[in-house]
C-alpha positions, 0 to 999 in steps of 0.5 A: 433205176438200174445199177448205173444210178450210183455212178459218177459218169454223166454218160452212165447216169444218162442210162440209169433209167433204162429198162436194160439191166446195166452193170458198170464195168467191174468184177461183179458183172463178170462174176454174174456172167460166169455164174449164169453162163451168159455172154457179156454185151458191152456198150461203150460211148460218151455223154456228148455222142450223137449216135450214142443218144440215137441207139439209146433212144431206139434200143436201150430205152425200148422195153422189148429190146431191153427184155431181149438183152436182159434175157440173153446177156449180162449188160455193161456200160462204159464211158470211153472218156473215163476208161480209155484203156477199155475203149482202146482195147475193144476199138482195136478189135472192132477195127480188125473185124469191121475195118472201121470204128466209132461210137457207140461201140458194141462188143459181145464177149465171153465172161472172160472178157474175150470178144467174138462180135464187134460193131458200132451203132446198131438200129433197133430193126435191121436195115440195108446192110446193118443188122438190128438189135431185134435180129442180132440178140436172138442170133447170139443167144442161139449161137451161145447155147447151141454153137459154142464151138463157132464162138470159141473159134471166133474168140481164138481168131480175134485173140491171134489178130489182136496179138499182132497189135501188141507187136507194134512199137518194137522196131530198132531203126532210126527214122529216115533222114528225109522223113520231115520232108516226106511228111510235108509232101504228104500233107501238101498232096492232101491239102485243100487249096480252096477251103484249107484243111486236108482231105475231103469230107468229113474234115477234122481240124487236126491242129497237130498238122498245123503245129508241124507245118508252122515249125516246118515253115520257120525252119525251112523258110517254106512259103507253101507250109505257111500258106497251108497253115494260114489258109486252114486257120482262116477258113476254119474260123470263117466257117460254121465249125466256129460258133460265131455267136457264142465262140468256141470250135465244134468237133469237126465238119461234115462237109469239105467247106467247114460249113456244117459241123458235128456240133459237140464242143470238146475241151481237147479241141479247144486246147489244141486249136488254141495252140494252133491259133497262137502259133499261127499268129506268131508265124503270120502276125494275122490279128484274127488268129490272136483274136480267135485264140483269146475267144477260145479262152473266153468260151472255155472260161464261160462254159467249161471252167469249173469254180475252182479253175479246172475244166469240164470235158464237153458240151453235147451236140444235141439239145431237146433230142435234136443235133445242133438245135441250140446253134441254128437260126431261122431268118424269122427268129433273127428278124424278131430279135434285131432291128430291120437294119441290124438283121439285114447287116447280119444276114448279109454277112453271115449268109442267112437265107429264108430257105436255110443255108445248109442241106439236111444230111439225110434228106439233102433238102434245105431246112429253113435253118441257118448256120452263121458263117462268113465268106470273107474277113470283116473290115474293122468297121463291119466288125465293130457293128456286128460285134454288138449284134452278135452279143444281142443274138447270144443273149437271146440264144441263152434263153434256149435249152443248152446242150448237156454239159459233161462236167467230169474233169479229166486229168489228160484233157486238163493237162492239154488245156494247161499246156495250151494256156501257158504256151499261148500266154507266152506267144500272145504276151497275155499273162492272164492265160498263164495265171489260169494255167497255174491255177489249174495245175495246182488244183489238179495236182492237189486232187489227182496226184497221190503220195506215190507220185501216181495220177488219178484220171477223173474228178467228179464232185470233188473226188478223184478216182480211176488209175491214170493212163499214159495220156494223163502223165504225158499231157500233164508233164507237157503242161508243167513244162510249158508253165516252167517256160512261161514263169521260170518257177522251178516248182513246175520243172520239178513236178515235170521231172517227178511225174516223168520218172513215175511215168517211166517206172510204171509205163515204160517198155524197158525192152523196146522203148516207148510207153504202154497205155496202161501201168504195169499194175493196171487191169489186164485186158487182152494185152498192153498196147502202145499208142503212137497214132496222132488222132483227134489229139496227139498220142501219149508217146508222141507227146513223150518224145517232146517232153523227154527232149525238153526235160533233157535240155532243161535239166542236163539229164541226157537219159531223157533225150535218149528215151525220146530217141528210143520212142521214135526208133520203136515206132519208126516202121509205122511212122515211115509207112504213113508219116502224116498220121504221126505229125505230132511225133514228127513235130517233136522229131523235127525240133530235135533235129535242128541246131538249138540253144540252151540259154541260162540267165543268172541274176539276183532278181528278175528286174527289167533288164532280165525281162528284156533278156527273156523277151529277146530270147523268146523272140530270136530263139530257134525251134527247140531252144530252152530258156532257164532263169536262175535267181537268188530265190529259185537257185536252190530248187533249180539246182536240185532239179537241174544240177548243171545250173550250179556252175553258173554264178549269180553276179552283181549284173545279170549274165546270159550264158548261151550254149549251142551244139554242146559248147557254150559261149562266154557270158554276155551282160549287154542286151545288144550283145545278146541280141547279136549273139542270137542273130548270129 
């Protein structure tokens, strides 16, 4: 067992028995590197990463490769999900040097943390255009000992290149007036009309594209935007990206048709897709979308929910050393589980073939294995019969060896899931989702929030550790705001304000606007970066735009909205150059540009009439509107957080105040009058 054996990370523990003399990231490793004058080999990955497993098996478990590495380097392992700050920094370097990124990420650097080599997966032996470990390690050792000048020159060039990334987010121009239409056009140009989604293969879910388009469809009455949302949600749900037997979405599709997925299941994908399907249901009324949203919640509850109501990170793609083995089926196995009639029905509808229904990625041959998927929606009668058959297959599948569960709990991803549950609970009118979100937020704050209103990033075995980063704050604030909107409990609004103030103090770029990824007191690497690109999940700055806008409208503090405007100005250059890469930021911007309402309901208690007012407000409100509820019970705390609400008295009858475009209407006391006011 090496030094990783006492770590908490499931990924680091996977490498605890490697013959490589791994160190965790920390001063001990760098001090040792300085003392023995060796470069540092940094390997970054995560527990459910398929190619990380491949490289580990080929090289890090191999005695010969380990001997070379231990001789030439001080070796450090990092879990990218525990330390996204380290990953972001060195991934930028890898993309600069190679034009691409991914995991496992391989960096070789000086004891001063200055990189001079970067790559992703490296095989044991050189192949095609990819150098192997057995050739690379001796070459680096030789260069370190005999050609240090060349290494120093490489370090200097990389530092100069990296410094340019620190200049991003320093613009002062407002976004162009037509930026949302340009974004819509950009997405339309990349839209796949046959299979939905955007671009060819590999094809990613990108739920923030769908959130932007759903809002665009409502605002501009765009049939095309609605079609793109509906088609994409439908095709993802019919295809192999969806686990038809056990529910939940896989990471992405390796092909254009959503058939052959990369099989890992990530918490953040479940969260953002839950929002997209709930939004899609609200937009189209398609019952399949509501069913899918609830099925996502059921999957998360059964496989990713901890006993105390928090959420684990992911399930691996691999089991028994093979990607997707847990999820694929042979026709013979299906026949052995089901009756002849059941098997025929299932195999017909789910495209099961004796020879297999997909090609092996490397050999391009059929494997005899099948990924259940649908070519069209099932009728009610078909669904009724097939539901029982799927349950039967699922019970049988549970006898297989499950993929690894990465059971660390991350504040940022839990914040996303809390936001998704609360938002979807309102959209789908499902109170149990809101209750799940409340339970998770209370538990997370208890474990991860310090007395100084700082957040910790990771929980494992009941212990929180690692300083929080921008995503932790932005996503948890989002979750708290969605919970306020779902419950009208001012405690959640107060938490959101407190965390946002702390976020601004420790992460805000006071000169240019926006938020750095790390706090001012965090470990210094090559420099403090700011993230705006919306990749697998929305960026912290994009979510902060939405948070600031909503906080401003809910509390009456205009500085929050000004802050959101500054973020968009700071990144306007990047966003304008490629708007489809920043669709969550533009989702928030689009919301800010529309006329919206601030609705305050003042009542003694939340009786049936008040609930009616809330229901109408939610149904008829335009995008970007906010609703506050002031009752005798909530009045004191709400007034502390949103001082403007003090001016709205609680009378004998519930009253509704509607403000729009910086002016307010006289209060209304009648449900029909309120309805007409919003319609007009």
